[in-house]
C-alpha positions as CSV (number, residue, x, y, z in Angstrom):
1,M,217.2,267.2,38.4
2,Q,217.0,267.0,34.6
3,V,220.5,265.7,34.4
4,L,219.6,262.9,36.8
5,I,216.6,261.9,34.6
6,Y,218.8,261.8,31.5
7,S,221.4,259.8,33.2
8,V,218.9,257.2,34.4
9,I,217.4,256.9,30.9
10,L,220.9,256.7,29.3
11,L,221.9,253.9,31.7
12,G,218.7,252.1,31.1
13,V,219.1,252.2,27.3
14,M,222.8,251.1,27.6
15,G,221.8,248.2,29.9
16,F,219.0,247.1,27.5
17,A,221.4,247.2,24.5
18,A,224.1,245.2,26.4
19,G,221.5,242.6,27.5
20,L,220.2,242.3,23.9
21,G,223.7,241.9,22.6
22,L,224.6,239.2,25.1
23,S,221.4,237.3,24.3
24,I,222.1,237.4,20.6
25,A,225.7,236.3,21.2
26,A,224.6,233.4,23.4
27,K,222.3,232.1,20.7
28,K,224.8,232.6,17.9
29,F,227.7,230.8,19.7
30,E,225.6,228.1,21.5
31,V,227.4,224.8,21.7
32,K,225.2,221.9,20.8
33,E,225.9,218.7,22.9
34,D,224.8,215.2,22.1
35,P,221.9,214.3,24.5
36,R,223.3,210.8,25.0
37,V,226.2,212.3,27.1
38,E,223.8,213.7,29.7
39,E,221.9,210.3,29.8
40,I,225.2,208.4,30.3
41,I,226.3,210.8,33.1
42,K,223.0,210.1,34.9
43,V,223.6,206.4,34.6
44,L,227.2,206.5,35.9
45,P,227.7,206.3,39.7
46,G,229.2,209.8,39.9
47,A,232.1,208.7,42.0
48,N,234.6,210.6,39.7
49,C,237.2,208.1,40.9
50,G,239.2,207.9,37.6
51,M,239.3,204.1,37.7
52,C,238.1,204.1,34.0
53,G,241.2,206.0,32.9
54,Y,239.3,209.4,32.5
55,P,239.4,212.3,35.0
56,G,235.8,211.9,35.9
57,C,232.3,210.5,35.0
58,S,231.6,213.5,32.7
59,A,234.9,213.0,30.7
60,Y,234.2,209.3,30.5
61,A,230.7,209.9,29.1
62,H,232.1,212.3,26.5
63,A,234.7,209.7,25.5
64,I,232.0,207.0,25.1
65,V,229.8,209.2,22.8
66,E,232.5,211.1,20.9
67,K,235.5,208.8,20.8
68,G,233.8,205.4,21.0
69,A,235.4,204.4,24.3
70,S,234.4,201.1,25.8
71,P,231.3,201.2,28.1
72,D,232.8,198.5,30.3
73,L,235.5,200.6,32.0
74,C,233.4,201.8,35.0
75,V,234.6,199.7,37.9
76,P,232.3,201.1,40.6
77,G,229.2,200.6,38.4
78,K,229.9,197.0,37.4
79,K,227.6,195.5,40.1
80,A,224.8,197.9,39.1
81,G,225.0,196.9,35.5
82,V,226.1,200.4,34.2
83,S,227.7,199.0,31.1
84,D,224.5,197.4,29.9
85,K,222.6,200.6,30.5
86,I,225.2,202.6,28.6
87,K,225.1,200.1,25.7
88,S,221.3,200.5,25.5
89,I,221.6,204.3,25.5
90,M,224.1,204.1,22.6
91,K,221.9,201.8,20.6
92,E,218.7,203.9,21.1
93,K,219.9,207.0,19.2
């Protein structure tokens, strides 16, 4: 019975240590992303059609913010005025 108690305590301590190590690693290696990318993804239609020349809306949003891609490339969003919304997001911040 005593061996069982020690085993449970040992596993609990090991689990706590592993969780603590993972939480520290998550904070240390956290990747910071520009908040404009998420705002642009919300504005885009989400069709992931690739008509802009990028593999999906997320890749297009990253290209706009990080590489300066043109905000006028989204064909499905032209009628909804997506390019104007993207331009205003890029001017805000």
